[in-house]
N, C-alpha and C positions, 0 to 999 in steps of 0.2 A: 289706354295709349296714349303718349304725351305728343301733343300736336306742336310743341316748341320748336321754333324757327331757329336752327342752329347759326352760329357765326363763324367763319372759317378765316383766320387771320394770315395774309400771306406776308411772309416777313423778308423785306428786299431794301438794299441800299439806296434804292431809287435809280441806281445806274441802269441805263436804257436796256443793256442786253440782259441784265437780270430781271427786269421787268417783262421783258419779251419772252422769258420763257414761264414766268408765272401767269401773266395776263389771259392766255387762253383756257387754262385751268380756272381761274376766277370766273370766266363767263361761264364755263361749262357749270360751274357750281351755281351761279347765279340763274342759269336755266333750269337747274333740279330745283331751285327754291330755297337755297341757303343765301343768309347775309354773308357779304364779303368785305374785309376791309385791309388795307396794307399799312403796314407799320415799318420803320427803319430800326426799331429798338428791339433787339432779339430778346430782351430781358421781359419784355410786355407779358403780361398775364393774355391767354387765349383759350377757349373752348378746343378748337381744333387749329393747329399752328403748321404752316407749311414754310418752310425754310429753304431757300437757296442763297442766301448771304451767309458770308463766312461767319461761323460761330466760335470764336475763340476759346481757348481752355477755361477762362474764368468766368465766360458766359453762362448764364443759366438758361437753360430751356423750360419755359414757365407754363407751357400748353398741357391741358389734359392728356391730350392725345397728339403726337408729334410726327410730321412727315417731312423727309429732307429729300432733296435732290440737289444735284451737282450745282455748283455755284455757275460754271462753265463747261460746256460739252466736253472741252478738252481738258477738263480735270480727270476724267475717267481714265485716261492713259498715263496718268502720274503714279507711280509705284507707290508714294507716300501719302496719297491725296486721303484716301478713306479712313485710315487710322489717324494721321495728322489732324483732321477734322473732327475727329471722334463722333464717327457715326453711332457709337454705342449709346449715346445720348438721346438719340431719336428711338421712337418705336418702328418706324418703317422707312426704308431707303427706296427711292425711285431711280431706275438705272435707264439708260437710253438705248441699249442693244444688247445684243448676243455678245460682241467682241469685249465690251466694257463688263458685261457679266461674266465672263471668263476672266478677266482682270480682278475684279473684285473677289472672285472665288481664290484666285492666287495669293491674294492677300488676307483672304478670311482667317486664318490662322491668329492673326493678330486680334485679340479681343476688342480694342477700341474700334476695329471696322465692322462690328457686329450691331447692327439694329435690334432693338430687344425683340421684335416680332418678325423680322425678315426683309428682305430684299425683293422687289419686283420689278421686270422690264415692263417698261411703258412705252418707251420711244421718248421722242424729245418734242414738248408741246410747242417750242417756240417756233418750229419747222412745219406746223400743222398747216399753216396757210398757205404755203408754197403749192399744196395739193388740191389748191381751189380754183374755181373760175374766176374769182374776184383778183387772185394773183396773177393769172394770166393777162388780164385787162390792165393791171397796174403795171405789169412789165412794159406792154405795148403802147401804154401812155408814156411811161418814161421815154422808151425808144423814139415816140415821135416829139417829145418836150426837147431832147439834146440833138435830135435830128442826125441819129446813129447811122452812119453809113455801113454798107455791106463789107465785108472782108474779116481780117482778122482782128479780136479784140481781146485786150489782157487788162484785168482790173488788180490795181495795188491797193490792198487793203491790210495795212500793218495793225499789230496791237497797239504800238505806238509810234509816234514819230520821232524819231533820234539818229544821232550819228550820220545823218546825210542819205538816210535810205531811200526818199522820195527821188532825190538826183541820182542816185546810181539807178534805180527802177528805170527812169527815163532815159538814162544813157543806154542801158542794157535793152530797153524794149523798142526804142525808137529806129525806124528802118527795119525791123524785124516785124513789127505788127502795125497794123493800118490805123488803130484807134487806142489810145492809152487812157484808160478811167482810173482816176482817183478818189477812193472814199475813205475819208477820214473819220474820226468818232466824234470830233470837236472843232472849235475854230482853230486851223491851222494858219501859218504865215507862207503865202505864196508867192511872195514878192522874190524869190530869188529864181522862180522859173516863168513867170509871166511875160518877160521880155525875150524869153529864149525862142528861136525858131527850131520847129521841129520839122521831120520828113513827115511822121504822120501826124494826126488829129490829137489833140490833148483836150480831154473833157474833165474837169473836176466837177464831181456830185456834190450836191449839197449833203451836209453830214447828217441831217434828219432824215434822209432817205434810208430805207429799209435796205439793210445791207443783202438781202435775198435777192431783191429786184436788181442790184448792181452784179451780182453772181449770175443770174439769168441772162444777162446781155453779153457776157464774155465766155469766152472759149477757156481762158486760163487764168487761175488766180496767182497773185505773187503776194506773200507775207512772209513772217518770221515764226512766231508761236501764237496762235490764237485759235479760238473756237471756229472762227471761219472757215479754216482748212477742213476739218472734218463736214461742217455744214455744206461744203461745196459740192457734196455727192448728190445734195437734194435737187440740184439745179443742172447737174451733170457737166460741172465745171472742174478743170483739171487742177488739182492744188501742188503749188510748189513753195517750199520752206528755203530761205536763205539763211542756213544756219550759223553764218557768222556775223549776223546782224544783231545786235545785243536787246535786250528786253529787261526793262527795270522791274523788279518784284519787290516786295516788302522786306523780303530778305537779302536784296541786293541785286547787281546785275547778273543776269543768266545769259545763257545762249540757248536756242532750240537743241534738243537733242532726243535723249531717250523718252521724253513724254509726248513726242510726234506719234500718231498713228501710222503702223508701218505702210500704209498704201502712199502716203505724203511722199513725193519726190523731193528730195533734198539737194541742195547746190550750194555754192558760195557765191559771193560777189563777184569774182573774177569771172566764174562760169555761167553766171545768170543768162546773160546775152545767148550763149550756145546750148543751155539747157531749153530754153524758150524756143529757140530754132528747131531744136531736136523733137519738141513736142509738136510743132508745125510740120516737121518732115515726116511724122507717123512712127518715130523711133521711141516714143514713150507712149505705152498704152495702157489702160486700166479698164476692168469689168465694171464701170462705175455704178450699175444698176445692182450686180451681186453684192458689190461691197457697200452701198446704201442698206440694202436689207440686211447684211449683217451687222452694220454699225449702227442702224436706227430701226428699231421697231415699230411697227403699225404706222406707218408713214400715213400723216392727215388725221389720224385717230387718236393720237398720243394725249391729249386734253381729256378725251372722254374715256380712255383707259384708265388713267390718273385717277380720275374722278372714280371709276368703278372701283379702285384700290382703296381709296379713301373711304368710301362709304363701306366698304367691307370690313376695312380693318378699324379704322379710326371713329367710325359712326356706328356700325353693328356691333362691334366687340367693344366699344368704349360706353355703352349704357346708353344707347341712343336708338334702341331698336325700331323706331318708328320710320325712320328713314328708309330702311331697307323695306320695310312692309310696304310703304307707299311706292316705292319705284319700280320693286318687284326686280331689280336687276341682279339680286343674288339669292335665288330660291336655294332652300336646303341647307345644310351644315356650314355654319361659316369657318369652322376650325378646320374642316377639311378642307375648303377652299384656300383658306390662308396657309396651312402646309403645302398643299400641293404648289401653288403658285410659288412658294419659297424653293422649293425644291426643284422646279422647274429652271427657275432663275440660278440656282446655285450649279447645278450641273447636268448633264443629260441622262447619267445612268444612277450614279450613287455620290455621296458627301465624302469628304475627308474624314478622317477620324476625329480630329477638332471640333468640327462642325457638328457631326453626329453625338458628339458627348454634350456639346452644349445643347441640342435640340431635346436629348434624353432630359437633361437637367429642367428645360423647358417645359418638360410634359409632354413631348409629342412622340414618346418611344414606340407606343402601340401603333399609331398610324403611321410612322416612320418606316418600321419593319414590315408592315403589308405593302407600303408603296415601294420599297427597296426590292421585295420580291416580286411585283410586279414589272420593275423596270428592267430587273437583271434578267429576267425570265423570259421576256417578251420582246421581240424586235419592233 
Protein backbone atom coordinates (compact mmCIF):
# COMPACT_ATOMS: atom_id res chain seq x y z
CA UNK A 1 0.00 0.00 0.00
CA UNK A 2 1.37 3.37 -1.01
CA UNK A 3 1.65 6.10 1.60
CA UNK A 4 2.24 8.74 -1.03
CA UNK A 5 1.05 12.15 0.15
CA UNK A 6 -1.30 13.33 -2.57
CA UNK A 7 -1.57 16.94 -3.68
CA UNK A 8 -4.90 18.61 -4.43
CA UNK A 9 -4.69 21.69 -6.64
CA UNK A 10 -7.44 24.26 -6.26
CA UNK A 11 -7.97 26.30 -9.41
CA UNK A 12 -9.17 29.84 -8.75
CA UNK A 13 -8.66 33.20 -10.42
CA UNK A 14 -7.71 34.66 -7.04
CA UNK A 15 -11.01 36.52 -6.80
CA UNK A 16 -11.98 36.76 -3.12
CA UNK A 17 -15.42 35.19 -3.53
CA UNK A 18 -14.01 32.29 -5.57
CA UNK A 19 -11.34 31.58 -2.99
CA UNK A 20 -13.94 31.76 -0.21
CA UNK A 21 -15.71 28.71 -1.65
CA UNK A 22 -12.48 26.72 -2.04
CA UNK A 23 -10.57 27.64 1.12
CA UNK A 24 -12.78 25.56 3.47
CA UNK A 25 -12.29 22.46 1.29
CA UNK A 26 -8.54 23.09 1.20
CA UNK A 27 -8.40 23.35 5.00
CA UNK A 28 -10.35 20.12 5.35
CA UNK A 29 -8.02 18.42 2.86
CA UNK A 30 -4.99 19.56 4.86
CA UNK A 31 -6.60 18.27 8.05
CA UNK A 32 -6.86 14.85 6.38
CA UNK A 33 -3.20 14.86 5.42
CA UNK A 34 -3.22 16.10 1.83
CA UNK A 35 -0.88 18.66 0.38
CA UNK A 36 -2.74 21.59 -1.18
CA UNK A 37 -1.84 24.32 -3.61
CA UNK A 38 -3.72 27.03 -5.51
CA UNK A 39 -3.30 27.96 -9.16
CA UNK A 40 -4.88 30.61 -11.40
CA UNK A 41 -3.84 28.71 -14.55
CA UNK A 42 -6.52 26.12 -15.33
CA UNK A 43 -4.19 24.37 -17.80
CA UNK A 44 -1.71 23.46 -15.04
CA UNK A 45 -1.04 19.78 -14.47
CA UNK A 46 -2.54 18.30 -11.26
CA UNK A 47 -3.02 14.95 -9.55
CA UNK A 48 -6.41 15.99 -8.24
CA UNK A 49 -7.83 19.29 -9.48
CA UNK A 50 -10.74 21.15 -7.90
CA UNK A 51 -12.06 23.93 -10.14
CA UNK A 52 -14.45 26.80 -9.56
CA UNK A 53 -12.89 29.35 -11.85
CA UNK A 54 -14.40 29.60 -15.32
CA UNK A 55 -12.80 27.04 -17.64
CA UNK A 56 -13.53 28.25 -21.12
CA UNK A 57 -13.99 25.90 -24.09
CA UNK A 58 -10.43 26.16 -25.37
CA UNK A 59 -8.89 25.43 -21.97
CA UNK A 60 -7.74 21.94 -21.11
CA UNK A 61 -8.51 20.17 -17.84
CA UNK A 62 -5.13 18.60 -17.10
CA UNK A 63 -5.83 16.87 -13.79
CA UNK A 64 -5.70 13.09 -13.38
CA UNK A 65 -8.98 13.40 -11.48
CA UNK A 66 -11.06 16.58 -11.71
CA UNK A 67 -13.82 18.05 -9.55
CA UNK A 68 -15.86 21.14 -10.44
CA UNK A 69 -18.13 23.32 -8.35
CA UNK A 70 -19.98 26.45 -9.37
CA UNK A 71 -18.02 29.63 -9.85
CA UNK A 72 -20.68 31.45 -7.85
CA UNK A 73 -23.67 29.92 -6.09
CA UNK A 74 -26.11 31.89 -8.24
CA UNK A 75 -24.72 30.12 -11.33
CA UNK A 76 -26.85 27.16 -10.34
CA UNK A 77 -30.01 29.04 -11.34
CA UNK A 78 -28.73 29.95 -14.82
CA UNK A 79 -30.40 27.69 -17.41
CA UNK A 80 -27.26 27.67 -19.58
CA UNK A 81 -24.51 27.45 -16.98
CA UNK A 82 -23.77 23.72 -16.73
CA UNK A 83 -23.55 23.02 -20.44
CA UNK A 84 -22.06 26.42 -21.33
CA UNK A 85 -19.20 25.72 -18.87
CA UNK A 86 -18.95 22.17 -20.29
CA UNK A 87 -19.13 20.22 -17.07
CA UNK A 88 -18.61 17.09 -19.19
CA UNK A 89 -14.85 17.84 -19.12
CA UNK A 90 -14.74 17.03 -15.42
CA UNK A 91 -15.02 13.76 -13.55
CA UNK A 92 -17.25 14.98 -10.73
CA UNK A 93 -19.58 17.95 -10.18
CA UNK A 94 -20.51 19.38 -6.77
CA UNK A 95 -23.87 21.10 -6.29
CA UNK A 96 -25.08 23.38 -3.51
CA UNK A 97 -28.52 22.00 -2.75
CA UNK A 98 -31.70 20.18 -3.72
CA UNK A 99 -33.07 23.09 -5.78
CA UNK A 100 -29.92 23.40 -7.87
CA UNK A 101 -29.85 19.61 -8.20
CA UNK A 102 -33.32 19.76 -9.73
CA UNK A 103 -32.20 22.51 -12.06
CA UNK A 104 -29.16 20.49 -13.11
CA UNK A 105 -31.47 17.56 -13.82
CA UNK A 106 -33.65 19.77 -16.05
CA UNK A 107 -30.68 20.51 -18.32
CA UNK A 108 -28.97 17.14 -18.01
CA UNK A 109 -30.24 16.01 -21.39
CA UNK A 110 -27.44 18.14 -22.81
CA UNK A 111 -24.29 16.00 -22.93
CA UNK A 112 -22.11 19.00 -22.08
CA UNK A 113 -23.80 19.28 -18.67
CA UNK A 114 -22.83 15.74 -17.63
CA UNK A 115 -19.62 15.18 -15.63
CA UNK A 116 -18.02 11.85 -16.48
CA UNK A 117 -18.73 10.21 -13.14
CA UNK A 118 -21.64 12.06 -11.63
CA UNK A 119 -22.87 15.00 -9.60
CA UNK A 120 -23.20 15.24 -5.83
CA UNK A 121 -25.19 17.60 -3.63
CA UNK A 122 -22.69 18.67 -0.96
CA UNK A 123 -23.75 22.20 0.01
CA UNK A 124 -21.87 25.50 -0.28
CA UNK A 125 -18.50 25.43 1.56
CA UNK A 126 -18.20 29.22 1.56
CA UNK A 127 -21.10 29.41 4.04
CA UNK A 128 -19.82 26.80 6.51
CA UNK A 129 -18.36 29.28 8.93
CA UNK A 130 -21.68 31.11 9.30
CA UNK A 131 -22.77 28.13 11.40
CA UNK A 132 -19.93 28.38 13.91
CA UNK A 133 -19.42 30.15 17.23
CA UNK A 134 -16.44 31.94 15.67
CA UNK A 135 -18.77 33.61 13.20
CA UNK A 136 -21.22 34.66 15.92
CA UNK A 137 -18.36 36.33 17.81
CA UNK A 138 -17.13 38.07 14.64
CA UNK A 139 -20.60 39.51 14.04
CA UNK A 140 -20.83 40.84 17.58
CA UNK A 141 -17.35 42.34 17.26
CA UNK A 142 -18.40 44.11 14.06
CA UNK A 143 -21.60 45.32 15.70
CA UNK A 144 -19.51 46.90 18.43
CA UNK A 145 -16.86 48.29 16.07
CA UNK A 146 -19.41 50.23 14.02
CA UNK A 147 -21.59 50.99 17.03
CA UNK A 148 -24.67 49.69 15.28
CA UNK A 149 -27.82 51.04 16.91
CA UNK A 150 -30.99 49.04 17.43
CA UNK A 151 -33.69 49.40 14.82
CA UNK A 152 -34.20 48.67 11.14
CA UNK A 153 -31.03 47.88 9.20
CA UNK A 154 -30.66 47.41 5.42
CA UNK A 155 -27.48 46.39 3.62
CA UNK A 156 -26.65 47.34 0.03
CA UNK A 157 -24.31 44.81 -1.61
CA UNK A 158 -24.34 44.98 -5.42
CA UNK A 159 -22.52 42.74 -7.87
CA UNK A 160 -20.98 45.94 -9.21
CA UNK A 161 -21.32 49.66 -8.63
CA UNK A 162 -22.71 51.37 -11.72
CA UNK A 163 -25.56 53.49 -13.06
CA UNK A 164 -26.03 55.42 -9.82
CA UNK A 165 -27.26 52.40 -7.88
CA UNK A 166 -25.74 53.46 -4.55
CA UNK A 167 -27.42 56.87 -4.60
CA UNK A 168 -30.73 55.29 -5.59
CA UNK A 169 -30.47 52.82 -2.71
CA UNK A 170 -29.82 55.63 -0.23
CA UNK A 171 -32.70 57.70 -1.59
CA UNK A 172 -35.02 54.70 -1.29
CA UNK A 173 -33.89 53.50 2.15
CA UNK A 174 -33.36 56.79 3.97
CA UNK A 175 -36.30 57.47 6.24
CA UNK A 176 -37.54 53.89 5.85
CA UNK A 177 -34.70 52.22 7.78
CA UNK A 178 -32.67 53.45 10.72
CA UNK A 179 -29.24 52.27 9.47
CA UNK A 180 -28.01 51.89 5.90
CA UNK A 181 -24.98 49.65 5.46
CA UNK A 182 -22.95 49.74 2.25
CA UNK A 183 -20.77 46.75 1.37
CA UNK A 184 -18.78 46.85 -1.85
CA UNK A 185 -16.23 44.36 -3.18
CA UNK A 186 -13.52 46.94 -3.83
CA UNK A 187 -12.48 50.54 -3.34
CA UNK A 188 -15.35 52.73 -4.52
CA UNK A 189 -15.72 56.49 -4.82
CA UNK A 190 -17.89 57.70 -1.96
CA UNK A 191 -17.34 61.42 -2.53
CA UNK A 192 -20.84 61.84 -3.98
CA UNK A 193 -22.50 60.78 -0.71
CA UNK A 194 -20.10 61.82 2.06
CA UNK A 195 -21.45 65.38 2.23
CA UNK A 196 -25.09 64.39 2.15
CA UNK A 197 -27.30 64.50 5.22
CA UNK A 198 -29.49 61.52 6.02
CA UNK A 199 -32.40 60.93 8.35
CA UNK A 200 -30.92 57.54 9.16
CA UNK A 201 -27.34 56.53 9.84
CA UNK A 202 -25.04 55.65 6.95
CA UNK A 203 -22.20 53.16 7.58
CA UNK A 204 -19.71 52.20 4.86
CA UNK A 205 -18.18 48.84 5.69
CA UNK A 206 -14.57 47.96 4.89
CA UNK A 207 -14.55 46.12 1.57
CA UNK A 208 -12.37 43.39 3.13
CA UNK A 209 -15.12 42.50 5.61
CA UNK A 210 -16.76 39.15 4.99
CA UNK A 211 -20.12 39.64 3.31
CA UNK A 212 -21.80 37.20 5.70
CA UNK A 213 -20.92 39.44 8.66
CA UNK A 214 -22.68 42.35 6.95
CA UNK A 215 -25.69 40.19 6.14
CA UNK A 216 -25.94 39.01 9.75
CA UNK A 217 -26.35 42.62 10.93
CA UNK A 218 -29.14 43.43 8.47
CA UNK A 219 -32.83 42.64 8.22
CA UNK A 220 -32.97 43.12 4.47
CA UNK A 221 -30.48 42.93 1.57
CA UNK A 222 -30.63 45.11 -1.56
CA UNK A 223 -28.71 43.92 -4.64
CA UNK A 224 -29.31 43.24 -8.33
CA UNK A 225 -27.91 39.87 -9.41
CA UNK A 226 -25.30 38.31 -7.18
CA UNK A 227 -24.48 35.20 -5.17
CA UNK A 228 -25.21 37.26 -2.06
CA UNK A 229 -28.97 36.98 -2.75
CA UNK A 230 -29.26 33.22 -2.13
CA UNK A 231 -26.44 33.33 0.45
CA UNK A 232 -28.58 35.70 2.54
CA UNK A 233 -30.67 32.69 3.55
CA UNK A 234 -27.85 31.59 5.86
CA UNK A 235 -28.22 34.74 7.98
CA UNK A 236 -32.02 34.95 7.74
CA UNK A 237 -31.74 38.18 5.77
CA UNK A 238 -34.57 39.02 3.35
CA UNK A 239 -33.24 39.32 -0.25
CA UNK A 240 -34.48 41.98 -2.69
CA UNK A 241 -33.28 42.34 -6.30
CA UNK A 242 -33.70 45.58 -8.26
CA UNK A 243 -34.25 44.11 -11.68
CA UNK A 244 -33.73 47.30 -13.69
CA UNK A 245 -30.24 47.82 -12.27
CA UNK A 246 -27.78 46.72 -14.99
CA UNK A 247 -24.94 44.25 -14.45
CA UNK A 248 -21.92 43.96 -16.74
CA UNK A 249 -20.92 40.46 -17.92
CA UNK A 250 -18.25 39.38 -20.39
CA UNK A 251 -21.04 38.97 -22.94
CA UNK A 252 -22.33 42.50 -22.34
CA UNK A 253 -24.73 44.37 -20.07
CA UNK A 254 -27.67 42.37 -18.75
CA UNK A 255 -30.42 42.78 -16.21
CA UNK A 256 -31.45 40.38 -13.43
CA UNK A 257 -34.18 38.07 -14.55
CA UNK A 258 -34.78 34.36 -14.93
CA UNK A 259 -31.45 33.45 -13.33
CA UNK A 260 -32.66 34.70 -9.93
CA UNK A 261 -33.85 32.08 -7.42
CA UNK A 262 -37.64 32.13 -7.22
CA UNK A 263 -37.70 33.22 -3.57
CA UNK A 264 -35.90 36.52 -4.21
CA UNK A 265 -38.27 39.48 -4.04
CA UNK A 266 -37.96 41.55 -7.23
CA UNK A 267 -38.64 45.25 -7.55
CA UNK A 268 -37.71 48.25 -9.69
CA UNK A 269 -35.81 51.45 -9.01
CA UNK A 270 -39.10 53.32 -8.76
CA UNK A 271 -40.68 50.82 -6.38
CA UNK A 272 -37.62 50.07 -4.21
CA UNK A 273 -38.60 52.32 -1.31
CA UNK A 274 -42.15 50.96 -1.15
CA UNK A 275 -40.85 47.38 -1.38
CA UNK A 276 -38.59 47.94 1.63
CA UNK A 277 -41.55 49.45 3.48
CA UNK A 278 -43.72 46.45 2.61
CA UNK A 279 -41.07 44.15 4.10
CA UNK A 280 -41.03 46.04 7.39
CA UNK A 281 -44.83 46.21 7.40
CA UNK A 282 -44.89 42.40 7.33
CA UNK A 283 -46.39 42.11 3.85
CA UNK A 284 -43.38 40.14 2.50
CA UNK A 285 -42.71 36.90 4.36
CA UNK A 286 -40.45 33.94 3.55
CA UNK A 287 -39.90 30.60 5.23
CA UNK A 288 -36.20 31.37 5.28
CA UNK A 289 -35.08 28.30 7.22
CA UNK A 290 -37.08 26.00 4.94
CA UNK A 291 -35.68 27.73 1.87
CA UNK A 292 -32.15 27.51 3.23
CA UNK A 293 -32.46 23.75 3.69
CA UNK A 294 -33.83 23.34 0.18
CA UNK A 295 -31.21 25.48 -1.50
CA UNK A 296 -28.18 24.63 0.69
CA UNK A 297 -27.46 21.08 1.80
CA UNK A 298 -25.41 20.26 4.91
CA UNK A 299 -25.12 23.79 6.38
CA UNK A 300 -21.90 24.03 8.33
CA UNK A 301 -20.63 20.68 7.02
CA UNK A 302 -20.26 21.30 3.27
CA UNK A 303 -16.45 21.24 3.12
CA UNK A 304 -16.37 17.94 5.01
CA UNK A 305 -18.98 16.42 2.68
CA UNK A 306 -17.13 17.74 -0.37
CA UNK A 307 -13.91 16.10 0.82
CA UNK A 308 -15.80 12.87 1.49
CA UNK A 309 -16.84 12.86 -2.17
CA UNK A 310 -13.36 13.78 -3.38
CA UNK A 311 -11.85 10.93 -1.38
CA UNK A 312 -14.51 8.50 -2.51
CA UNK A 313 -14.37 9.30 -6.20
CA UNK A 314 -11.18 11.16 -7.10
CA UNK A 315 -8.93 9.35 -4.63
CA UNK A 316 -10.37 5.87 -4.12
CA UNK A 317 -11.36 5.41 -7.74
CA UNK A 318 -8.31 7.27 -9.01
CA UNK A 319 -5.82 4.51 -8.17
CA UNK A 320 -5.06 5.95 -4.73
CA UNK A 321 -6.65 3.35 -2.40
CA UNK A 322 -4.49 4.17 0.61
CA UNK A 323 -6.37 7.35 1.46
CA UNK A 324 -9.73 5.60 1.90
CA UNK A 325 -8.15 2.78 3.89
CA UNK A 326 -6.41 5.21 6.21
CA UNK A 327 -9.41 7.46 6.87
CA UNK A 328 -12.09 4.80 6.98
CA UNK A 329 -14.54 7.35 5.61
CA UNK A 330 -16.03 5.03 2.97
CA UNK A 331 -16.05 1.34 3.84
CA UNK A 332 -17.54 -1.01 1.31
CA UNK A 333 -17.98 -0.95 -2.43
CA UNK A 334 -16.96 2.42 -3.85
CA UNK A 335 -18.96 2.00 -7.06
CA UNK A 336 -22.09 1.37 -5.04
CA UNK A 337 -21.61 4.64 -3.16
CA UNK A 338 -20.74 6.52 -6.35
CA UNK A 339 -23.87 5.49 -8.23
CA UNK A 340 -26.12 5.82 -5.21
CA UNK A 341 -24.98 9.41 -4.63
CA UNK A 342 -25.36 10.17 -8.31
CA UNK A 343 -28.91 8.91 -8.43
CA UNK A 344 -29.90 10.63 -5.21
CA UNK A 345 -28.60 13.93 -6.57
CA UNK A 346 -30.31 13.46 -9.90
CA UNK A 347 -33.84 12.46 -8.91
CA UNK A 348 -36.06 11.33 -6.08
CA UNK A 349 -37.44 8.24 -7.76
CA UNK A 350 -35.89 7.57 -11.16
CA UNK A 351 -34.00 9.19 -14.01
CA UNK A 352 -34.91 10.61 -17.44
CA UNK A 353 -34.31 8.21 -20.33
CA UNK A 354 -31.29 10.19 -21.60
CA UNK A 355 -29.54 9.85 -18.24
CA UNK A 356 -30.40 6.15 -18.00
CA UNK A 357 -28.91 5.59 -21.43
CA UNK A 358 -25.75 7.45 -20.43
CA UNK A 359 -25.44 5.40 -17.23
CA UNK A 360 -25.95 2.17 -19.14
CA UNK A 361 -23.13 3.15 -21.48
CA UNK A 362 -21.04 4.00 -18.44
CA UNK A 363 -21.51 0.47 -17.12
CA UNK A 364 -23.94 1.13 -14.29
CA UNK A 365 -26.81 -0.88 -15.76
CA UNK A 366 -27.10 -3.73 -13.28
CA UNK A 367 -26.81 -1.48 -10.25
CA UNK A 368 -29.13 1.13 -11.75
CA UNK A 369 -31.92 -1.38 -12.39
CA UNK A 370 -31.70 -2.75 -8.85
CA UNK A 371 -31.82 0.72 -7.32
CA UNK A 372 -34.68 1.79 -9.58
CA UNK A 373 -36.64 -1.22 -8.40
CA UNK A 374 -36.07 -0.25 -4.76
CA UNK A 375 -36.92 3.42 -5.29
CA UNK A 376 -40.02 2.81 -7.35
CA UNK A 377 -41.51 0.14 -5.09
CA UNK A 378 -40.81 1.57 -1.66
CA UNK A 379 -41.98 4.84 -0.11
